[in-house]
N, C-alpha and C positions, 0 to 999 in steps of 0.2 A: 410351493404355498409360504406365505409370508404372513407375520403378526407383528404388530406394534403394541407391546405390551407395557401399559402405565399403572403403577403402584397407586391406588386412590383412596381417600377416605369416603369419598361418595362420588357416584357418577350416574347420570340419567340419559336416556334419550327419548325423543319426541318426534312425532310428526304432528304439525299443526298444533293443535292444543291438547292432543292425546299423549299422555306418557305411556310409552310400550314397555319399558323397563327402567328399573331402577335399583341401585345397590347401595350399601354402606361401605364399609372397609372391605377391600378386595382389588380386583384387576379390571380395568377397561382394556379389552382385547379388539384392535382394529384388524379385521381378518380378511385375507386376501387369497384366494385359490387362483392357481396359474394352471395354464395348458400343461398337460402331462402329469398333474398330480395324481395320487392313487390312494387307496385306503390305508396303505403304509405312511403316507406324508400325513393323513388326518389323524393317525394314531400317535405318531411321533410328536405332532404340534400339540395334541391334547396332553399327551404324557408331559411334555417339557413345561406347557402352561401349569398344569396342576401341580408340578414339583420344583417348579422355579424358586429357588430359596432368596426371596428379596425382601423379605419382612424381618423386621429386627427382633432378635431374642431378647433375653433380660440383659445380655452384656453389651447390647447396642449393636450386635455384629449382624448382618442379613444372613440369617440361618434358617428362617421359617418359610415355608411355602403358604399359598393360599389355603391348602388343606390343613396345615399345622394350626394356623390361626382360626380356622372356621369361618373363613371368607366366602365372598361369592365373586363370581365373573359376570360382566356386562360385555357380550359378544355382539359386535357391529361389522357387518358385512362391508368391505370398503375396497373396491376394485382399484383404486388409484394406488394402492401400495406397489401395484405392478409397473408403474409408471417408470419409463426409461426416458432421461432427459440428456443424453449424452449427445445427441444431434439436434440442433436449433433449440428453440426456446418453448416449444409445444410438446408436453411429454407423449410418447406413444405408449398406449396400452395394449399392444398386440400380444404380450404375454400373457394378459389376463384370461382366465377360463372363461368359455362361452357361458351365458347367464345360466343355463339350465344346469350344467354341469358345477358351476360356482355355487348356485343354491343348494345342489345336494351335499357338495363338499362342506358348506357351512352348517347346514343341518345335521351332518354326520360329527362335525367337531363338536357342536354343541351337545350332541347327544353322547359322545365319548366322554366329554368332561361330566356329564350327569351320571354315567355310569360308575365313574370315579367318587361319586358322592360330593361333587363339587355344584352349588346351586348356580344355576345360569339364568339370566335375564337375557333378552334380546332385542334387537331392533327389528325392522321390517325390510326384508330383502329388497333391493332396488328402488327403495323409497327415498325422498329428499328428506334426511332426518338432522335434527339439531342434537348434538351431543354437548352435555355439560360435565365437567368434572372438577374434582380438587385433586390435583395431582399432590402426592404425598412424598415429599422429599426435596425436590422431583425424583422419582425414579422412573426411567423410560428405558425398556429393553427391546431390542430388533432381533427377531427370530426369522429365519429363512431355512426351511427344510432342506433346500438344495445345499446351503453352507454346512447345516449340520451333517449331512451325509458326504461332505467333502467333494461335492459335484460342482460347487460355483465357488471362484475364488473371492 
């Protein structure tokens, strides 16, 4: 399971003219489920997301989480995070979870964050979306549950 997490002062996702989700200060999370991911990966990713200390405290140090600041998460499913570009110029997405499993993992991730009392807005799974954001910092963090578990170098 992979996530690209961006600290934002605001973010939104639209399909056509419809705004599906919008947040103020918080995290934009581009989320990707991969083959073999399980409930443990979902829980690990949600816990890491909610507790990632990338917001500044009074001393200007990144010492606060989205929970600490009362922020929100905009979670957008993005299978292209599984892209492998080691061979040729066209990425392979063979590691991406099948659509049904990916949607189940995405929904479970959002539910796990909500269970931790993180407000969550979402996009629409498998839709052609437009994501707008103001990256705050900028601060962008890459998380991969295989790396977090020491399974991928």
